[in-house]
N, C-alpha and C positions, 0 to 999 in steps of 0.2 A: 185911219184904222180900216176903213172900207177898202182902200187900195191894198192894204196888207191882206185882207181877206180874199180879194180877187186874185192876188198873186199866189196865195196859198192854194187857191182852187185849181191852179195849174199842176200842182203835185198830184199824182195818182192816189186819190183818197182810198180806193179799195185796197191797193197794195200796202199803204200805211196802216190801214185797219187790220189787215191780216198780220202784219208784223207786231202790232200792239197786242192782238189776241194771242199770238204765240208767246209773247213776253209774259202775259198774265197766266197762261197755262204753265209756263216754266216756274213762275212764282208759286202758284198753287201746288204743283208737284214737289218743288223743293221744300216748301213749308210743311207739307204733309209728311215728307221723309225725315224731317227733323224730329228727334225724340225729346220734346219739351215736356217737363213734368206737368205743366198746366193743362196739356192736351189730354192727360189721362184722368183728370178730375171731372166732376159733374158738369155737363154741358159741353165738354171738349173745347174745340177751337171756336165753336159757335157762341161762346161767351163774349168774344172780343169783337168789337165793332170793326177793327182793322181787317180781320179775316172776313167778316160778313161783307165788308165793302169790296174786297178783292173779288169775292164771288159775284157781287152786283156788277162790277166793272167787266168781269169776264163774260157774264151773261149779256150785258149790253153790247159789247163788241162782237160777240157771237151772232147776235141778232142783226147787227149792222152788216157784218160780213155775209150773212145769209141773204140779206136784202140786196147787197151789191152783186152777189153771185146770181141771184134770181134775175136781177135787172140785165146782167150781161148775157145770160142764157136766152133771155126773151127779147134780146135786142133785134129790132127789125120786125118783130112779130106783133100781133094785135089780137084782141079778143077780150070780151068782158071778164071772163074768169081770170085771165092773166093780169089784167089791170086791177082786179079786186085783190088778188094775192099780193101784188106789189104795194097796193095801198095799205093793206093790213100790216104788212111787215114794216112799212115806213111809219105808220101810226104807233106800232108797238115799240119800234126803235126810239121814236121821239118821246113817247110816254115814259119809258125807262130812263132815258137821259135826263129829261126835265124834272121828273118827280123824285128820282132816286140817285142816279149816277152822279150828276153834277153837285147837288146840294150835300149829299152824304159824303161823297168823295172829297170835296173841298173842305168840309168840316173836319174830316179825319186828318187831313194833312195839317190844317191850321191848328187844331186842338192838340194834336200829337206833339208838334214841334214847339208849341207854346209851353206845354207842360214839361216837355223834355228839357227845354232851356231853363225852366224854373227848378225842377227836381226830377231828373231822369228816372229815379227809383220808383216814381209813381206810375210810369207808363212802360218803361223799358229798362228794367234793372240791369246793372252792369254784368251780372252773371249770365244774362242772355247772349252776351257777345260771344261766348264760347259755343253757343248753339246756332246762332243766326249770323251768317256771313254778311258783310257790309252791303254787297249787291242786293241780297234778299231784303235786308232792312230797308234800303232805299226804294226797292221795287214795291214795297207795301206802304211806305210812308212819304215818298217824295215824288216819284215819277207819275203818280196818280194824277196830280194836278196838271202836270205838263201834258199828259195825254188828253185830259179833258179840254184844256185850252186849244190843243191842236184840233180836236173834234169840232169845237165851235168855229174855228177858222176855216175848216174844210167844208162844213155842211151847215146850212140853216136848219133850224129845228122849230117845228110848230108847237107852241105851248098851249096847254088847255086853258080854260078860264082860270084866272088867278085863284079864285075861291076853291075850285076843284083841285088844282095843282097843289096849293098850300095844304089842303085837307089831306091829300095823299102823303105828302112829306111829313106833316105833323103826326099823322097816325102811325107811320113807320117809326118815327122818333119816340113817341110815347110807348109803342109796343116794345121797342128795344129797352127802354128804361124799365118798363115793367118786368121784362125778362131778367135784367141785371139784378133788380131788387128781389125777384123770386129766387135766383141762384143764391143770393146772400142769405135769404130767409130759409130756404130748403136745405142748403148744403153748408152754410156758414162760410162761404167763399166770397171774399170781397174782390170782385173782378178788377176794380181799380182801387188801390190802397187809400187814395185820397178820400173816397166816399165813406170809408169806415172811420175816418178821423173827425168827420163833421157832425155837429149836432143836427137834429132833424129839421129845424127851421132853416138852417143854413143849407143843408142838403137839398131841401125842397126848392129853395131859391136858386141854387146852382143848377139843378136839373131843369127848372123852368127857363132859366137863362140859356141853357144849351138848346132847348127846343126853339126858343126865340131866335137864336143864332142860326140854326138850320133853316128856319123859315126865311130869315133875311137873305141867306145864301141862295135860296130858291128864287127870290125876287132879283137878286144880283145876277143870277144866271140868265133870267129872262131879259133883264135890261142889257146885259152884255151881248146876248145873241141878237137882240134888236138893234143895238148900236153897230155891231159888225156888219149885219146884213140888211138892216132896214126892214120894218115890219111887213111891207107889201111884198118884198122879195122873199121873205120867209114864208109867207102864205102861199105864194105861187110856186116856189121851188120845193116845198114840202109835199105838195100834192102828188 
């Protein structure tokens, strides 16, 4: 696996990141152009974790591309201010990736396809096929994981302490669950039909399990990054 990572490092990571960023911009623009009834109701597209995740991924790759561009423009230069700017961009890139982009993005892909395989009407009703083309559908629910794995293979990422990282991931997850429950309470809209069918104790257990799963994915990302690059290499190359 380490050899694979080193081979991947030969691919121009900045060019690949630009391509991925453009792909996410295309997905966002195409999705916003689709006239889906759910977008016109309370909360708009921000009710859906899939949409929020695409925004997170777009922001992450935008920061990564900005860091690559800054590094390229300052190549051969030196100075405290320049080094501080690059360090801040690298830390921001790594924090977004470790706390949000990887665990949330991976959860979206796994949870979506698991529920889709069980009963697609719960997450992507057949009627949406007439609104959302296949390429857009997979751009939001499939290629996300591929891009995240490519990012791990291209670049080592410095993780915060596990307690702080997990805290950020869990707080985001709890905040989103609170938002979904608020939408259901305030507007009578069940963002995910499955939630409306469950008794409160079962619903609570399911939501707690979802938060636990996201936390486990955070740890999995940390372990995978360390396995690919080695912890010492991560610490040195992330500086």
